[in-house]
C-alpha positions in Angstrom: 61.1 -26.3 92.4 58.6 -25.2 89.9 59.2 -26.8 86.6 56.7 -28.4 84.3 57.4 -31.9 85.5 57.4 -30.8 89.1 53.9 -29.0 88.7 52.8 -32.2 86.8 53.9 -34.4 89.6 52.1 -32.2 92.3 48.7 -31.9 90.6 48.8 -35.5 89.9 49.2 -36.1 93.5 46.4 -33.9 94.0 44.2 -36.0 91.5 45.0 -39.2 93.5 44.0 -37.4 96.6 40.8 -36.4 95.0 40.1 -39.6 93.0 37.7 -39.7 90.5 35.3 -42.7 90.0 36.8 -43.3 86.5 40.1 -42.2 84.9 41.0 -42.7 81.2 44.7 -41.5 80.5 45.1 -40.8 76.9 48.5 -39.9 76.1 49.1 -38.3 79.3 45.8 -36.6 79.4 43.7 -37.6 82.3 40.0 -37.7 81.5 38.1 -38.0 84.9 34.4 -38.9 85.5 33.2 -38.6 89.1 29.3 -38.4 89.0 28.1 -36.3 92.2 31.4 -34.7 92.9 32.4 -31.2 92.9 33.4 -30.4 89.5 37.2 -30.1 89.9 37.3 -33.8 90.7 36.0 -34.5 87.3 37.9 -32.0 85.1 40.6 -32.8 82.4 44.4 -32.9 83.6 46.0 -32.2 80.1 49.4 -33.1 80.9 50.5 -35.0 77.8 52.4 -32.8 75.2 50.5 -32.3 71.9 51.6 -30.2 68.8 49.3 -27.8 67.2 47.9 -30.3 64.8 47.5 -32.7 67.7 45.8 -30.2 70.3 42.4 -30.1 68.6 41.8 -33.6 68.1 42.4 -34.1 71.8 40.2 -31.6 73.1 37.5 -33.0 70.8 38.4 -36.4 72.0 37.9 -35.1 75.7 34.7 -33.4 74.6 33.3 -36.7 73.5 34.3 -38.6 76.9 32.3 -35.9 78.7 29.3 -35.9 76.1 28.9 -39.8 76.6 28.5 -39.3 80.2 26.1 -36.4 79.7 28.5 -33.8 81.8 30.3 -30.6 81.0 33.8 -30.5 79.9 36.2 -28.7 82.1 39.9 -28.5 81.6 42.7 -27.5 84.3 45.2 -25.1 82.6 48.5 -24.5 84.0 51.1 -22.5 82.1 54.0 -24.7 81.2 52.4 -27.8 82.7 49.9 -28.2 79.9 50.3 -28.1 76.2 51.3 -24.7 74.6 48.3 -23.2 73.1 45.5 -25.3 74.9 44.1 -22.3 76.7 43.8 -20.4 73.3 42.2 -23.1 71.6 39.6 -23.6 74.3 38.9 -19.9 74.3 38.2 -20.0 70.6 35.8 -23.1 71.1 33.7 -20.9 73.6 35.1 -22.0 77.0 34.8 -19.7 79.9 37.9 -19.1 82.1 37.1 -19.4 85.7 38.4 -20.1 89.2 41.9 -18.8 89.2 43.9 -21.0 91.9 47.3 -21.1 93.3 49.6 -24.1 93.9 51.8 -23.6 96.9 54.6 -25.6 98.6 56.5 -25.6 101.8 58.9 -27.4 103.8 57.2 -29.4 106.5 59.7 -28.1 109.2 58.9 -24.5 108.2 55.3 -25.1 108.5 55.9 -26.6 111.9 58.0 -23.5 112.9 55.2 -21.2 111.7 52.3 -22.9 113.4 53.2 -23.2 117.0 50.4 -25.7 118.6 47.3 -23.9 119.9 44.9 -24.4 122.9 42.7 -26.2 120.9 42.4 -29.9 120.9 43.0 -31.4 117.6 41.4 -34.8 116.9 43.2 -36.9 114.3 41.5 -39.8 112.5 42.7 -42.1 109.6 39.4 -41.7 107.9 36.5 -39.4 107.9 34.0 -39.4 110.8 30.2 -37.9 110.4 31.4 -35.0 112.5 34.4 -34.3 110.3 32.4 -34.4 107.2 29.4 -32.3 108.5 31.6 -29.6 109.1 33.6 -29.9 105.6 30.0 -30.2 103.9 28.8 -27.1 105.8 31.4 -24.8 104.7 32.0 -26.3 100.9 28.8 -27.9 100.2 27.8 -25.1 98.1 30.3 -26.3 95.4 27.6 -28.8 94.2 28.9 -32.2 95.4 26.3 -34.8 96.3 27.0 -35.8 99.9 26.9 -39.7 99.2 29.3 -39.3 96.1 31.7 -37.3 98.3 31.7 -39.9 100.8 32.7 -42.4 98.2 35.4 -40.1 96.8 37.1 -40.1 100.3 36.7 -43.8 100.7 38.6 -44.2 97.2 41.6 -42.3 98.6 44.7 -45.0 98.6 47.3 -43.0 100.4 47.6 -42.7 104.2 45.4 -39.9 105.1 44.9 -37.9 108.3 41.5 -36.2 109.0 41.9 -33.4 111.6 39.3 -31.8 113.6 39.7 -28.9 116.0 37.5 -29.4 118.9 35.5 -26.8 121.2 33.6 -28.4 123.9 33.4 -31.9 122.4 32.1 -30.2 119.1 34.1 -30.3 115.9 34.4 -26.6 114.5 37.0 -26.7 111.8 38.4 -29.5 109.9 41.1 -30.4 107.4 42.6 -33.5 105.8 46.2 -34.7 104.6 47.2 -37.4 102.5 50.8 -38.5 102.0 52.1 -39.6 98.6 55.9 -40.3 97.6 57.6 -37.8 100.1 54.9 -35.1 100.0 51.9 -34.5 102.1 49.0 -32.6 100.3 46.6 -30.5 102.3 42.7 -30.5 101.5 39.3 -29.8 102.8 40.4 -27.0 105.2 37.1 -25.6 106.5 36.3 -23.4 109.7 32.7 -22.6 110.9 31.8 -19.0 110.7 31.7 -18.6 114.5 35.3 -19.5 115.4 37.0 -18.0 112.2 39.8 -15.4 113.2 40.8 -17.1 116.4 43.7 -19.4 115.2 41.7 -22.3 114.6 43.3 -23.2 111.0 46.6 -22.4 112.3 46.2 -25.3 115.1 44.8 -27.7 112.3 47.9 -26.8 110.2 50.2 -27.6 113.2 48.7 -31.0 113.6 48.8 -31.8 110.1 52.3 -30.8 109.6 53.3 -32.8 112.6 51.5 -35.9 111.1 53.4 -35.1 107.6 56.6 -35.3 109.7 55.6 -38.3 111.3 55.1 -40.0 107.9 58.8 -38.9 106.7 57.3 -36.4 104.3 59.7 -33.2 104.1 57.6 -31.1 101.8 54.1 -30.1 101.8 51.6 -28.7 99.0 48.2 -27.1 98.9 45.7 -25.5 96.3 44.1 -22.2 97.2 41.7 -19.9 95.4 43.3 -16.9 94.6 40.1 -14.9 95.9 40.3 -16.3 99.2 42.5 -13.8 100.8 42.4 -15.0 104.4 43.5 -18.3 103.4 46.5 -16.8 101.2 47.5 -14.7 104.2 47.4 -17.8 106.5 49.5 -19.8 104.2 52.2 -17.2 103.3 52.6 -16.7 107.0 53.2 -20.4 107.7 55.7 -20.8 104.7 53.8 -21.9 101.7 55.0 -20.2 98.6 53.5 -20.1 95.0 54.9 -22.7 92.7 52.3 -21.8 89.8 49.0 -20.3 89.2 46.2 -22.1 87.2 42.7 -21.8 86.3 39.8 -23.8 84.6 38.1 -23.4 81.3 34.5 -24.7 81.4 32.2 -25.3 78.3 29.1 -24.3 80.1 
């Protein structure tokens, strides 16, 4: 897979797993507002096609959406999945390119085969616990999300979910979550405390989440990872995740 419609489908599943407070769908462009959440939850997902004459009007409309909410406009840019020329239009308007990302997929069976169950006990819950959230926030809280807003965002997820926590001596030391959506399971929020990194903890989490995916009849999995996160890229490559496409963001800041 990897065509424009397939990429759009995966990114829209991810948007449902990271649900904004308010979404306006304008001819296929998802304008998302999520006060207090990490900035990628409130970026534009520009999936509707637009010709050269229409493109600038769409951009200006999106800018007004964010100006009305006293926040910065950001666009998620994926080659082939967003209108041709959008990246160049945003660059001309002074938008800065940032956060290169990789969208990756794998057959669930391959992830299971590449992640044998480890010695760590993995706790699975269908909603986040305070222990799960504390580990996630300790690792990812620097991205600027407010704790209360992030809790609310997780409460808005409609799809079946699993919150996995790796346990050491009764303490959660690493976490991840999975969301099932129309035959796919997306992985989000993978986070490991510094003192237990490099010990196979993340592989144990992946194994547990892949087993959960198989139990929900999802034969395919996807995730999004920063291209600068070399350790995570190596882990996902070893466990069967291959890149469908790269993407980045354009920010007006």
